[in-house]
C-alpha positions in Angstrom: -0.1 -7.6 7.6 -2.9 -7.4 5.1 -6.0 -9.4 5.7 -9.7 -9.6 4.8 -12.3 -9.6 7.7 -16.1 -10.6 7.3 -17.5 -9.3 10.5 -17.4 -6.0 12.3 -17.1 -8.1 15.4 -13.6 -8.9 14.4 -12.7 -5.2 13.9 -14.1 -4.4 17.6 -11.4 -7.0 18.7 -8.5 -4.9 17.2 -7.2 -2.0 19.2 -7.1 1.2 17.1 -7.2 4.9 17.1 -8.3 5.0 13.4 -12.0 4.9 14.4 -14.2 5.9 17.4 -16.2 3.4 19.2 -19.3 5.0 17.6 -17.8 4.5 14.1 -17.1 1.0 14.7 -20.8 0.5 15.8 -22.0 2.4 12.7 -20.0 -0.1 10.7 -21.8 -3.0 12.5 -25.1 -1.3 11.8 -24.6 -1.1 8.1 -23.4 -4.7 8.0 -26.6 -5.8 9.8 -28.9 -3.9 7.3 -27.0 -5.4 4.4 -27.2 -8.9 5.9 -30.9 -8.6 6.3 -31.0 -8.0 2.4 -28.7 -10.9 1.8 -25.7 -8.7 1.0 -22.1 -9.5 2.1 -19.8 -7.0 3.9 -16.0 -7.3 3.9 -13.3 -5.3 5.4 -9.7 -5.1 3.9 -7.4 -4.2 6.8 -3.9 -3.7 7.7 -2.9 -5.1 11.1 0.5 -4.0 12.6 1.5 -5.1 16.1 -1.9 -6.4 16.8 -3.5 -3.0 16.1 -5.7 -2.0 13.2 -3.6 0.5 11.1 -5.7 0.6 7.9 -9.2 -0.1 6.9 -11.3 -0.3 3.7 -14.9 -1.4 3.9 -16.0 -3.4 0.8 -19.7 -3.4 -0.2 -20.5 -5.6 -3.2 -24.0 -4.4 -4.1 -26.5 -5.7 -6.8 -28.5 -3.0 -8.5 -31.9 -4.5 -7.4 -30.8 -3.8 -3.8 -29.5 -0.3 -4.3 -31.5 2.1 -6.6 -29.2 3.2 -9.4 -30.0 6.9 -8.4 -28.1 6.5 -5.2 -25.0 6.1 -7.1 -25.8 8.3 -10.1 -26.8 11.1 -7.7 -23.2 11.3 -6.6 -22.0 12.3 -9.9 -24.8 14.4 -11.4 -25.4 14.0 -15.3 -24.2 11.8 -16.9 -23.9 9.3 -14.1 -23.6 5.5 -14.2 -27.1 3.9 -14.5 -26.5 0.6 -16.4 -24.8 -1.7 -14.1 -25.7 -4.9 -12.3 -23.2 -5.1 -9.5 -21.3 -2.3 -7.9 -18.3 -2.5 -5.8 -18.7 0.3 -3.3 -15.4 0.9 -1.4 -15.2 2.8 1.8 -18.8 3.9 2.0 -22.2 2.4 1.0 -23.1 6.0 -0.3 -25.1 6.9 2.9 -22.2 8.7 4.7 -18.6 9.9 4.3 -16.0 7.3 3.4 -14.3 5.3 6.3 -11.4 4.5 4.2 -8.7 4.9 6.9 -4.8 4.6 6.8 -1.7 6.2 8.2 0.6 5.9 5.2 0.0 6.3 1.4 1.5 2.8 0.7 -1.1 1.3 3.1 -3.9 3.0 1.1 -2.7 1.6 -2.1 -2.3 -1.9 -0.7 -5.7 -1.8 0.7 -7.2 -0.8 -2.6 -5.4 -3.8 -4.3 -6.6 -6.2 -1.7 -10.2 -4.8 -2.2 -10.0 -5.9 -5.8 -9.2 -9.5 -5.0 -12.3 -9.5 -2.6 -14.7 -8.0 -5.1 -13.5 -10.1 -8.2 -15.6 -13.0 -7.0 -18.8 -10.9 -7.3 -18.1 -9.9 -11.0 -18.7 -6.2 -10.5 -19.2 -4.0 -13.6 -19.0 -0.8 -11.7 -16.5 0.4 -9.1 -17.2 3.4 -6.8 -15.2 5.2 -4.2 -18.0 7.4 -2.6 -17.7 10.6 -0.7 -13.9 10.9 -0.2 -12.3 13.8 1.7 -9.5 15.5 0.0 -6.7 13.3 1.5 -8.5 10.1 0.6 -9.1 11.5 -2.8 -5.5 12.5 -3.5 -3.9 9.3 -2.3 -6.1 7.2 -4.6 -5.9 9.5 -7.7 -2.9 7.8 -9.4 -4.3 4.3 -8.6 -7.7 4.3 -10.3 -9.6 5.4 -13.3 -12.4 8.1 -13.2 -15.0 7.4 -15.8 -17.5 9.4 -13.5 -16.7 12.1 -11.0 -18.7 14.4 -8.8 -18.7 16.3 -5.6 -21.0 17.4 -2.8 -20.5 19.1 0.5 -21.3 18.4 4.1 -21.5 21.1 6.7 -20.4 21.6 10.4 -20.8 24.3 13.0 -18.0 25.4 15.3 -19.8 25.8 18.6 -18.3 28.5 21.0 -18.0 27.3 24.6 -20.5 28.9 26.9 -24.1 29.4 25.6 -26.5 29.7 22.6 -26.0 33.5 22.9 -22.2 33.2 22.3 -23.0 31.3 19.1 -25.4 34.0 18.0 -23.0 36.8 18.7 -20.3 35.1 16.7 -22.5 35.6 13.5 -22.5 38.7 11.4 -25.1 41.3 12.5 -27.7 40.7 9.9 -27.5 36.9 10.5 -28.0 37.5 14.2 -31.3 39.3 13.5 -32.4 36.3 11.4 -31.6 33.7 13.9 -33.2 35.5 16.8 -36.4 36.0 14.7 -36.5 32.3 14.0 -35.8 31.4 17.6 -38.7 33.6 18.8 -41.1 32.1 16.2 -40.3 28.7 17.4 -40.5 29.4 21.2 -43.8 31.1 20.8 -45.3 28.4 18.4 -46.7 26.1 21.0 -44.2 23.4 20.0 -42.6 21.7 23.0 -39.2 20.0 22.6 -38.2 17.0 24.8 -35.1 14.6 24.7 -36.0 10.9 24.2 -34.0 7.7 24.0 -33.7 6.7 20.3 -34.5 3.1 21.0 -37.8 4.2 22.6 -38.8 6.4 19.8 -39.5 4.1 16.8 -43.0 5.6 16.4 -41.3 8.6 15.0 -40.5 6.6 11.9 -43.7 8.0 10.2 -42.1 11.5 10.5 -38.9 10.4 8.8 -40.9 8.5 6.1 -42.7 11.8 5.1 -39.5 13.6 4.4 -38.1 10.7 2.4 -41.3 10.4 0.3 -41.4 14.1 -0.3 -37.9 14.0 -1.7 -38.7 10.9 -3.9 -36.4 8.4 -2.0 -37.5 4.8 -1.8 -38.7 4.1 1.7 -41.4 2.8 4.0 -42.5 3.4 7.6 -41.1 -0.1 8.4 -37.8 0.7 6.8 -37.5 4.0 8.9 -38.4 2.1 11.9 -35.6 -0.3 11.3 -33.3 2.6 10.5 -34.2 4.1 14.0 -33.7 0.8 15.8 -30.3 0.3 14.2 -29.0 3.8 14.8 -30.2 3.5 18.3 -28.1 0.3 18.7 -25.1 1.9 17.1 -25.2 4.9 19.3 -25.2 2.6 22.4 -26.8 5.3 24.6 -24.9 8.2 23.1 -27.8 9.5 21.0 -30.9 11.5 21.7 -34.1 12.0 19.7 -35.1 15.6 19.9 -38.8 15.6 19.5 -41.0 18.7 18.9 -44.7 18.0 19.8 -47.8 20.0 19.6 -50.6 19.3 22.1 -48.7 16.2 22.9 -48.4 14.8 19.4 -44.9 14.5 17.8 -44.7 16.6 14.6 -40.9 16.9 14.0 -37.8 15.3 15.1 -34.0 15.0 14.7 -31.5 12.5 16.2 -28.4 13.9 17.9 -25.5 11.7 18.1 -22.8 12.3 20.7 -19.4 11.4 19.3 -17.2 12.7 22.1 -15.7 16.0 21.1 -18.2 16.6 18.3 -21.8 15.8 17.8 -23.8 14.9 14.7 -27.3 15.3 13.5 -28.4 12.0 11.9 -31.7 12.5 10.4 -34.8 14.9 10.0 -38.4 14.1 10.1 -41.6 16.1 10.3 -45.4 16.2 9.6 -45.8 18.6 6.7 -49.6 18.9 7.3 -48.8 20.9 10.5 -48.5 24.6 9.7 -46.6 25.3 13.0 -43.7 23.1 11.7 -43.2 25.5 8.7 -44.2 28.8 10.4 -41.9 28.2 13.4 -38.7 27.4 11.3 -38.8 24.0 13.1 -36.1 22.6 10.7 -33.4 25.0 11.7 -34.5 25.0 15.4 -34.2 21.3 15.6 -31.2 21.0 13.2 -29.2 23.9 14.5 -30.6 25.9 17.5 -31.7 23.2 20.0 -28.5 21.0 19.3 -26.1 24.1 19.5 -27.7 25.1 22.8 -27.0 21.7 24.2 -23.5 21.4 22.7 -22.4 24.8 23.9 -23.6 23.8 27.5 -21.7 20.5 27.3 -18.5 22.1 26.0 -18.7 20.4 22.6 -16.8 22.3 19.9 -18.3 20.9 16.7 -21.7 20.0 15.4 -22.0 18.1 12.1 -25.2 19.0 10.3 -25.2 17.0 7.1 -25.4 17.6 3.3 -28.8 19.1 2.7 -29.9 22.8 2.6 -26.3 24.1 2.6 -26.9 27.6 1.6 -29.2 27.9 4.5 -26.7 26.3 6.8 -24.0 28.7 5.7 -26.1 31.6 6.6 -26.3 30.3 10.1 -22.7 30.0 10.5 -21.9 26.6 9.1 -18.6 25.8 7.3 -18.7 23.2 4.4 -16.2 20.5 3.4 -15.9 19.0 0.0 -16.4 15.3 -0.5 -15.6 13.8 -3.9 -16.8 10.6 -5.5 -15.3 8.7 -8.4 -16.6 5.6 -10.3 -15.5 3.6 -13.3 -16.4 0.5 -15.3 -14.2 -2.5 -15.5 -11.4 -3.4 -12.9 -9.3 -1.3 -10.8 -6.3 0.3 -12.4 -7.9 -0.3 -15.8 -7.9 -4.1 -15.4 -4.5 -4.4 -13.8 -4.1 -5.4 -10.3 -2.3 -2.7 -8.2 
């Protein structure tokens, strides 16, 4: 049965194996952030036998609350910039799509239902951001593509055992590089500790420095809210890895335990501290410290995000293509599917 839900709490009430508990909490986090800015969130769902068997999050979003570059950046040049309301389907552009289904027919029906949901908002841009290959192929015949683009995210397969097992699985020249970077970090004077994310809101200033350096709209207050929301979504399954110098935090990542795989959520640092650069703190906190912990815990996969891909490949990461499509007008060229 197809239906439209307006709260992640209703999703939580439905048994399913399409999503992990962490992913459901992540949907609730995004919904809360949007509600704070006055934006609605809907969920086109398929429910069979009381179980959730299909899901398409629907995010109607006005341009004043989402910088146009967040969408145009998915496509490169030229990308859509002249729009007033976007219908974002499956993802709010901040992470891979959570468009989930068991059958192709379910996927197509969910897209049709999504159109009825967003029609009331009068969107002049539709977008399916960050689709994996399966999601992309099943939607290809059912939507136009005025704009198309791709990016990649990366993950590391973690050998069971220890950090040394990870290093030995790399080509010889790469092993030399990793060991050099690890020695530099361990002799830098930086000390790493694990902290609860909800108790680490003061690290927001480090995240803000990175966002500001890359020209992203942000503020210390926004990053503090981000950490607060991420901590709540993780429900105790997240850890802030904090590198400090003489007791002062100068770099951080957040490590998310999602069961059989872990995920790095963010990166923050103080660019004014030379040790951050000279000790290869980025790759130590993004790769080496998490891999050490994952190997010891028997975790097989570490997701390390979309940035610095070539550097991540040199350290053993494998990349996955994520494609985005956007178009003006209605789904199916103005025809309901």
